[in-house]
C-alpha positions in Angstrom: 20.4 1.4 -24.2 16.7 1.4 -25.1 14.5 4.4 -24.7 13.0 2.7 -21.6 16.4 2.4 -20.1 17.4 6.0 -20.9 14.3 7.5 -19.2 13.2 5.1 -16.5 15.0 4.1 -13.4 13.8 1.8 -10.6 13.9 1.7 -6.8 13.2 -1.5 -4.9 13.0 -1.8 -1.2 13.1 -4.8 1.1 14.3 -6.7 4.1 15.0 -10.4 4.2 13.0 -11.1 1.0 15.4 -13.8 -0.2 14.2 -15.5 -3.4 11.4 -12.9 -3.7 14.0 -10.1 -4.0 15.9 -12.1 -6.6 12.8 -12.4 -8.7 12.0 -8.7 -8.2 15.4 -7.6 -9.4 15.5 -10.0 -12.3 12.2 -8.7 -13.5 13.6 -5.1 -13.5 17.0 -5.8 -14.9 15.6 -7.2 -18.1 14.5 -3.7 -19.3 16.4 -1.3 -17.0 20.0 -0.8 -16.0 19.5 2.1 -13.6 18.3 0.4 -10.4 18.7 1.1 -6.7 17.9 -1.4 -4.0 17.3 -0.1 -0.5 17.9 -2.6 2.2 16.7 -2.2 5.8 18.8 -4.5 7.8 18.6 -7.8 6.0 20.4 -10.8 7.4 19.7 -13.3 4.5 22.2 -12.1 1.9 19.8 -9.7 0.2 22.5 -7.0 -0.1 24.9 -9.5 -1.7 22.2 -10.7 -4.1 21.7 -7.1 -5.4 25.4 -6.3 -5.5 26.1 -9.5 -7.4 23.7 -8.3 -10.1 25.5 -5.0 -10.5 22.7 -3.0 -8.7 23.4 0.0 -6.6 22.6 -0.7 -2.9 21.6 1.7 -0.2 21.8 0.3 3.4 19.6 2.3 5.7 20.8 3.5 9.1 18.7 1.2 11.3 19.4 3.3 14.4 16.7 5.6 13.1 13.0 4.6 13.0 12.3 2.6 9.8 9.5 3.3 7.4 8.9 2.2 3.8 8.5 5.9 3.0 12.0 6.7 4.4 13.4 3.8 2.4 11.8 5.0 -0.9 13.0 8.5 -0.4 16.5 7.3 0.2 16.4 5.2 -2.9 15.1 8.1 -5.0 17.8 10.4 -3.7 20.5 7.9 -4.6 19.0 7.2 -8.0 18.9 10.8 -9.0 22.4 11.5 -7.7 23.7 8.8 -10.0 21.3 9.5 -12.9 20.0 13.1 -12.8 18.6 12.9 -16.3 15.9 10.3 -15.5 12.3 11.2 -16.2 10.4 8.3 -14.6 11.0 5.8 -11.8 9.4 2.5 -11.2 8.9 2.0 -7.5 8.4 -1.6 -6.3 8.4 -3.6 -3.1 11.1 -6.4 -2.9 8.4 -9.0 -2.6 7.0 -8.2 -6.0 7.9 -9.3 -9.5 7.3 -6.8 -12.3 5.3 -8.4 -15.1 6.5 -8.5 -18.7 5.5 -5.5 -20.8 4.3 -3.5 -17.8 7.1 -0.9 -18.1 6.5 -0.5 -21.8 2.8 0.1 -21.2 3.3 2.4 -18.3 6.0 4.4 -20.2 3.8 4.7 -23.3 0.9 6.1 -21.2 3.1 8.6 -19.4 4.7 9.8 -22.6 1.3 10.6 -24.0 -0.3 12.1 -20.9 1.9 14.8 -19.3 -0.6 15.8 -16.6 -0.3 12.4 -14.9 2.0 12.0 -11.9 1.8 8.2 -11.7 0.4 5.2 -13.5 -0.2 1.7 -12.0 -1.8 -1.5 -13.1 -3.1 -4.8 -11.6 -1.2 -6.2 -8.7 -1.9 -9.9 -8.1 -1.0 -12.4 -5.4 1.4 -15.1 -6.5 -0.2 -17.7 -4.3 -3.8 -16.6 -3.7 -5.0 -20.1 -2.8 -2.2 -20.8 -0.3 -4.2 -19.2 2.5 -7.5 -17.3 3.0 -5.4 -14.2 3.9 -3.5 -14.3 0.6 -6.8 -14.5 -1.1 -8.1 -11.5 0.7 -5.0 -9.5 -0.5 -5.6 -10.6 -4.1 -9.2 -9.3 -3.9 -8.1 -6.1 -2.3 -5.6 -5.4 -5.2 -8.4 -5.8 -7.8 -9.4 -2.2 -8.0 -11.2 -0.5 -10.9 -9.1 0.8 -13.8 -9.3 4.4 -14.8 -8.4 7.7 -13.2 -7.8 7.0 -9.5 -7.1 9.0 -6.3 -4.1 6.9 -5.4 -1.7 4.1 -6.2 0.0 1.5 -4.0 3.6 0.7 -3.4 4.2 -0.4 -7.0 3.8 2.4 -9.6 5.6 4.2 -12.3 6.1 7.9 -11.2 7.0 11.0 -13.1 10.1 12.3 -11.3 9.0 16.0 -11.7 5.8 15.2 -9.8 7.8 13.5 -7.0 10.1 16.6 -6.8 7.1 18.9 -6.7 5.8 17.3 -3.4 9.3 16.5 -2.0 8.5 12.8 -2.1 7.1 10.7 0.7 6.6 11.7 4.3 9.4 9.9 6.0 7.5 9.5 9.3 4.4 7.7 8.0 4.5 4.1 9.0 1.8 3.1 6.5 -0.5 4.7 3.8 2.4 6.7 2.5 1.5 6.3 -1.2 -2.2 7.6 -1.0 -1.0 10.5 1.2 1.6 11.5 -1.3 -0.8 11.0 -4.2 -3.2 13.3 -2.3 -0.6 16.1 -2.2 0.1 15.5 -5.9 -3.6 15.9 -6.7 -3.8 19.1 -4.8 -1.2 20.5 -7.3 -3.2 19.4 -10.2 -1.6 16.1 -11.0 -3.6 13.0 -11.9 -3.2 9.3 -11.1 -4.1 6.5 -13.6 -4.7 2.8 -13.0 -4.5 0.9 -16.3 -6.2 -2.4 -17.1 -2.9 -4.1 -17.4 -0.9 -6.7 -15.5 1.8 -4.9 -13.4 3.2 -7.0 -10.5 3.0 -10.4 -8.8 3.1 -9.9 -5.0 3.9 -12.5 -2.4 2.0 -11.5 0.8 3.1 -14.7 2.6 0.2 -14.4 5.0 -0.8 -17.6 6.6 -1.8 -16.7 10.1 -4.7 -14.8 11.7 -2.2 -12.7 13.7 -0.8 -11.4 10.4 -4.3 -10.4 9.2 -4.9 -8.7 12.5 -1.7 -6.6 12.4 -2.2 -5.7 8.8 -5.6 -4.3 9.6 -4.2 -2.6 12.7 -1.7 -0.8 10.4 -4.4 0.2 8.0 -6.4 1.8 10.8 -3.3 3.8 11.9 -2.7 4.9 8.4 -6.3 6.1 8.0 -6.2 8.0 11.2 -2.8 9.6 10.6 -3.8 10.7 7.0 -7.1 12.1 8.4 -5.2 14.1 11.0 -2.9 15.5 8.3 -5.6 16.4 5.7 -9.0 15.7 7.1 -9.9 19.4 7.6 -9.1 20.2 4.0 -11.7 20.5 1.2 -11.5 16.8 0.2 -11.7 15.6 3.9 -9.1 13.0 3.1 -9.6 9.7 4.9 -12.5 11.1 6.9 -15.0 8.5 5.6 -12.7 5.5 6.4 -11.8 6.8 9.9 -15.4 7.6 10.8 -16.5 4.1 9.6 -13.9 2.4 11.8 -15.0 4.4 14.9 -18.7 3.9 14.3 -18.7 0.1 13.6 -16.0 -0.9 16.1 -16.8 1.4 19.0 -20.0 3.6 18.9 -22.4 0.9 17.7 -21.2 -1.8 20.2 -21.2 0.7 23.1 -24.8 1.7 22.2 -25.9 -1.9 21.9 -24.4 -2.8 25.3 -26.0 0.1 27.0 -29.4 -0.6 25.5 -29.1 -4.3 26.4 -28.7 -3.4 30.1 -32.3 -2.0 30.0 -34.0 -4.5 27.9 -32.7 -8.0 27.0 -34.9 -8.1 23.9 -32.7 -5.4 22.4 -29.8 -7.9 22.1 -31.4 -8.7 18.7 -29.7 -5.4 17.6 -26.5 -7.4 17.3 -27.9 -9.0 14.2 -26.9 -5.7 12.5 -23.4 -7.2 12.0 -24.3 -10.4 10.2 -26.8 -8.4 8.2 -24.0 -6.0 7.2 -21.8 -8.9 6.2 -24.6 -10.3 4.0 -25.2 -6.9 2.4 -21.6 -6.4 1.6 -21.3 -10.0 0.3 -24.2 -9.4 -2.1 -22.5 -6.1 -3.2 -19.1 -7.7 -3.8 -20.6 -10.7 -5.7 -21.1 -8.4 -8.7 -17.4 -7.8 -8.8 -16.0 -11.2 -7.8 -18.5 -13.6 -9.5 -18.2 -15.8 -6.4 -20.4 -15.7 -3.3 -17.7 -17.5 -1.3 -15.1 -15.0 -2.1 -17.5 -12.1 -1.6 -18.6 -13.6 1.8 -15.0 -14.0 3.2 -14.1 -10.5 1.9 -17.2 -9.1 3.6 -16.4 -10.9 6.9 -12.9 -9.5 6.8 -14.1 -5.9 6.1 -16.6 -6.0 9.0 -14.5 -7.7 11.6 -11.4 -5.9 10.4 -12.8 -2.7 12.0 -11.7 -3.9 15.5 -8.0 -4.2 14.8 -8.3 -1.0 12.7 -9.7 0.8 15.7 -6.8 -0.4 17.8 -4.5 1.2 15.1 -6.6 4.4 15.4 -6.1 4.4 19.1 -2.4 3.8 18.8 -2.0 6.8 16.5 -4.0 9.0 18.8 -1.9 8.0 21.8 1.4 8.6 20.0 0.1 11.9 18.5 -1.0 13.2 21.9 2.4 12.4 23.4 4.4 13.7 20.5 6.0 10.3 19.9 7.0 8.7 16.5 4.8 5.7 15.9 6.6 2.4 15.6 6.3 0.3 12.5 3.4 -2.3 12.6 4.8 -5.3 10.7 2.7 -8.3 9.7 5.5 -10.5 8.3 
């Protein structure tokens, strides 16, 4: 077994990913033998695909509320039961394919930098031109390289860092990686994003309703993370939550009330198209395309409304002491 295979294991999670799961597991098994797949109630033969490849399978108890965080924790627990000597784990979603040489690059970085809890790279959409919503995801994944505050669902983690924070919060329905990375950083760990190809992701987003629900889930995640850590020194997720409330609720309410007294004040609504143009100009420097910058700006501005619905959903559940239900977009 190679040095990679001796020190790195992998946990993939999924439900009804079909061919996407097959690509995911094939991309892992080329370099790793210690792999766990966590299935959350698939009916498409995903479990049989994984078992046929000699991969350990954990089937979640679906009578309990499902979250990706719970699935990842279950996979990590099983992986370490079977292979307690592992030092690192590649976490990946079942709709992603790990790129060639990524594990080697991530492993090399982690071996040389003991103060880093996790390393990630560039996630790309497999079919960015299939829909405008896939294109928006691909733009979202294109974040700057260097030391970062968080990673996404795909990353190479140091197992000692995962143990130090007791893994993910099982009850978070979204935003579980940034929240866990926040807790890691409070203990002195760092997160690195390399300028390297990491995974190909298949969002499979083709409908407006999927975009809406994905933003709704993001709003819920911001609000829940802010409720957990917003009063701490870093004011985690305060900026994002405040922006959602201001742009989707406070400004519209103010404009409506002002318009009741003076029709001429309806011109204030031009603030929204002006904000879109301002953001589009800002993003053009990153994307080298005004068209892509414009659609990304439109999504960011109008996405505040479904995000606000997500914030309200969290507040309602939090006030009643209920566990939030998963917001799925596909």
